[in-house]
N, C-alpha and C positions, 0 to 999 in steps of 0.2 A: 191227137194233133201236140206239135211241142211248142213252145216260145221259144224265139229265135234270134238272139239278140245280137249275133254280127250282121244284118243287116240291118240293124238299126241306124247307125251313124250312117251310114251309105245312105238311107233314106233321106235322113234330116238334111245331110247337105245337098243329096237331090231337090228336093220341095226347100229350101229352107227360105229364097225367095220370095215363097208366095206367099209367108207370112210373117211377121216381125217378133210375134210374138213366140216363132219356135226359135226363135235365134236367141230373144233373153231365156229358154228352158237350156239351150244347149250349154249357155254364160254357167246359166246355173250347175249345170251336171257337171263342170268340168270341173268348178269351185269345191264340187264335193265327189271325188270323180274314187275317194279310196274305199268307198263302199261297193256292195254289189248293184247289178245294174236292176237284177228284179226288185230292188228296192223301191229304185223310182217307174216299178210297172206304170202306178195312175198316171205319171207324168208323162212317160213315154204313147202308151197308150192312146190317151186324148190327143197329144197334139199329134199323132196320126193318124188317126181320124178325122179328124178336121181337115187334112190336105185329101181323104179319101182314098186312102193307101193301108188301115190297119193293116186287112189278108195280110201283105206282105212280109208283116212282122213274124207272121206264124210255120213253121214247115209242117206241112199234110201229109199225111199217110192212110192210105187206106178211106175209111169214111170221113175222114176228115177235110173233108176236101172244102174250104170255103162258100162255095157256090150252092154247094148242099144243100135242101131243108133241114132244118131243124128236125122233124118228128114227124110224123104220120099223124101224130094226135095235136099237137098244140106249134101255133106258130111262135118261132124265135121269137117278135120283132113282142107280140102279144103278151111277154113275158113281164113286158117293162111295167114297173107301177111302186104302189105302197103296199108293205105287206107288215105281218107281226102276229107273235103268239096270243089269243084271247086269256093264256093265261101268265104270260109279259104284259099284260097292256100297261102300256107307260115307256114303253121302247121299241123299233121296229126298226125296218133296213127300206131301203130308197134302192129298186134294182133299176137301170138304166140297159140294155142291149142296144150294142152301138153298131154294131154288125153281126153278122151270120155266125161270125164265130168267137165275140166277145162282148164280155159286159161290164158296166163298170155297178158295183153294189156299196151304197153308203150303210151303214150300220151306229141307228146313237140310240146308245144305253149307257154303265153307269162305270162307274170303281164300287170296289166293295166296300169305301166307304162311303155311300150313297151320294159321290160330287158323279158332275155329267163325265162319259167317256162318248168317242168314238172313233170307227174304223173307215177305212178304203181297202178294197178289195176291186183287184183288175181281174177277171176271170174268163176264164176259157168255156163256151159253150160249145158243151158236145150231146148233140140230141137235145133231153130234157133235162139237163144237169148241168148246171154253172159250176164250173169249179174257180174255186178262189186259191190259188197256191200262198198267196202272202197275206193276209192282214196286214193292215198300216196302221201303225200309229204314231200321232203327231203331238211335238210339243214343243213351248217355247216361242210362240204367238202370244202378240199383246193387242187387246180391243183397242180401237182407235188409231189415231195419230201415231201412236209410239210406236203401230207393228213394223216389227225389219226381217225382211225372206230371210236373211242371214243367218243368225237365230232360231230359226225354225229347224227342229229338230223329227228326223222320223225310224222310227226303228219297226220291226215284224213283230208282230204279237203273237202269230198264231194262223193257220190257215181254215179251211174250208169247203165245202160243197153244198148245194142246193139241188135238191130232189124235187121235180114236179113231179107229182099226180095228175093234174090237170092246169087248163088254164087257171085256177084260181087259187090254189093249194098248193102245197109243200113243205119238207122237211128239209133244216138245215142242220147240218151235223159240223162242230166244229172244232179243235184244238185253239183257246186262246191263255197263254202265260201256262201255257204245259197242263193246265185242263182240260178234258174234254166234255162237250156237251151238247145235246138237241133243244131243237125247239119246232112244233108242230103250226105249221104260219099257213094261215090264207091269206087273201086278195082285202087289203085297203078299197084303193082305187084302182082306176088303170086311164090310158091315155085314148082320148076319143082319135078315131083313123086306125089305131091300130089294136084297138080292144077285142075281146073277144066276140062281145059282144053288137061288133058293128056299131058305135057311137063314133058321129059324126061331129066335127068342129071346126071351121076355118082358123081354129086361135092353137088347134092342137100341136103345132110347129116353131111355135115356142117354149115349148120341154126343150130341158135339158139341161147342162150344168155350164156353171158362169166361174170366174174367176178376174181379179185385177193384176197386171203383171207385178205391177209392183207391192202385189198384198201376196205374193205366191206364197200359202202354206193355207188358208182357209177359203171359201167360196159359199156357192148357194145352190142348191139342186133344187130346179123348178116342174113341176108336171101339173100341166092342166088334166084337168080331173071331171070335167062337165064344159056342156057349150061354153057356159062364160065363167066356170070357176077355174082356180087353181088353189093347191098349195104348194111350199118351199120351205125348206130346212137351211136356216143361217148356220156354215159350220165354223167356228172363230175359237175365239177363246177370254179368258179373263183377264184381269190386269196381272195376272199372279202368271201368267202364261200356261195354265191349265184349262184344256179343253172345254169349251162353251158348245150348247147348241142350242137352235131358238127353229120354233117350228109354227107355223101359224097358215089358214087359209082362207081366201075370201073370194068376192068379185073382182071378175074381170070389168071394167069399166073405160072404153077407148081402148085408150094404150097405155092404162095401167091399173094394175096391182095393190090394191094395201086389203094388207093381211090384219086380219080381224083378231082383233086380242090374243095378237103371236107370247108365245110362253116360254119359258125354261122348265127344269123339273130337277128337284132333288129327294133322296132317301131311296131311288131303286139301290137294288145289289146285284150285283152282277152273277148270272151262272143261274145254279138251282136254288139258290135260297130267295132268287127275289119274290119278292110279295108285291103284287100292285097294291095294297091299302094301305103303302109303306111313300109312294108315288107321292109328291103330293106339287103341284102346279102354282108359278109364280109368272102373275103380268109382267113380260118382257118392257115395254113402251109403245113406239110407235114403229113400224117396216113396212116402209112404202117401195115400191117399183114399177118405172115405167119400162115398159119392156119395147124391143126391138129385136128383128128376125138374129140380129150377131151379137147381141150386149144387153144389157138392164146396166139402168141409172137406179141406183138404189140409198134410199133415205134410210136414217136409225135414226131414233131420239130415247134410248132408254131410259126407267124409272130409277134404273142404282144409279145416285150420284156418282160412282167410281168409274160409270161407263160414259166416255162424251159422245155427243151427238155428232153427224156428219152428213156426205153421200159418197158415194165411190159410186166409177164405172167400172163396170165387168163386161168380157165379153167369152163370147159362146166360149166355150173347150169342144163341148158335144151335144150332138144332135140325138138323140132317141131311132133306131135303126127307121124306117117307112114311112117316116116325118116329112113334110119341105113346109119353107115360110115362103110367100112372096117378099121378099124385099120392095119389088115398087109397088106393091097397093098398100093394104091398109097400113101395116106394120113397119116405121120407118123410128127410128130411136131419137125419142124426144126426150128435149131439156126435161130435166126435171131438178126443183132447189127444191122451195117448199113444198109439201104434197098435193100432187092434183084434185086429188080426192078434197083436200082444204079446200082448193081455186074454188070449184065444182060448189061443194057445201055453205060454204063461204055465201057466193051468189044465191042460193037458192034458199039463204035464211036470213041474209041481210044481217048478218051475228057484227058488223062494222060502219054499217050505214054507205052512202054514198062514196065517202072519204077514200075507203080502201079499196069498194069495188073494180073502181077503175087497172087498181094493180094486179087483183089475184086474178082476175080475168084475161089479162096478159099472157098468152100460153106461152111465153118466150121470154118472160120476165127474169133477172137472176135472185140469187139467195139477196134478201137483206132481214136487219131488225124485225121489220113491220111483219113481215111472212110469216117470220118463225113464231113470232107471237100470234100473230094469226091462227098458225098449223097449232099452236097451246092449249088458247084459247078452245077450239075449234074438238078437243082432244078431253075436256073437260066437262063438255057438255052432253 
């Protein structure tokens, strides 16, 4: 099965009226059409997936029929999840199988100097393998309001392949910056409804990749990992335009996810010199999400004084194959100003007395200094 870029523009023109953010993507592509379409694989695959026609981007031959099952032993959809190599504890992979023929893989890792680095790869699902023709690395974004998508640069760092032995283990072989390597991976988590264990959760469909069209070049990957728990990685940048990733997990309460003690890391070394004992975790601050079927509102309040706090709304780019989300039932995208968890906890603990309680109990209030002060007071207790 081979990627057929000649069908890209035809599909995007045909279906762009169905999705406003596709128009934004096309504008972004046109402004940067001097590099290969393959370098836009991440954007291309996710854009077309949301329109439900990812398989049309592939020219299939033989067993590459997109409708064919991935293999006799492993269900393609069940490959989604978090994976890591115990010998590389402190870095890992998030796999999202988005159709019977394609997957998106995120790799959160390090540079040789111990600073954080992350890659994105769009892979071809072939049997029990996921082939990554290009690992994409980005640079140039900045944290917070100063983010300019026009300054985000994408480069090809290498390529790789994941070879699954079973549902819970795989070997990843890669070439990054001209150096070859491999890791023996084990599963950290799976997504209910598509897991090999058959775990069920009506929240599973909230899993997926999210981004803000005004901040193209960063985003959040969220996966429900139990009936009422989720893990997320925020892929972004520091104030110097260098890559930054923030990892956390927490309980889903109603329509909200509060990541408990989200953290960044430092000290890891890419490749065979990786030593888990050198990895140090630093608390990030607060990272809370209000969840909807087709988007999230994310609030962040970093401890680092160089990183500003803020709120952003993100659209869903992709949902793992095999999952659905009922828009008309429990999950509509709620408004989020300061944390809904702060509201609920303030009411429960009566931290501020009767004067503030009516404000924090209002589910549709707008951000103000009082509420942010309440959140910070809560986080310090």
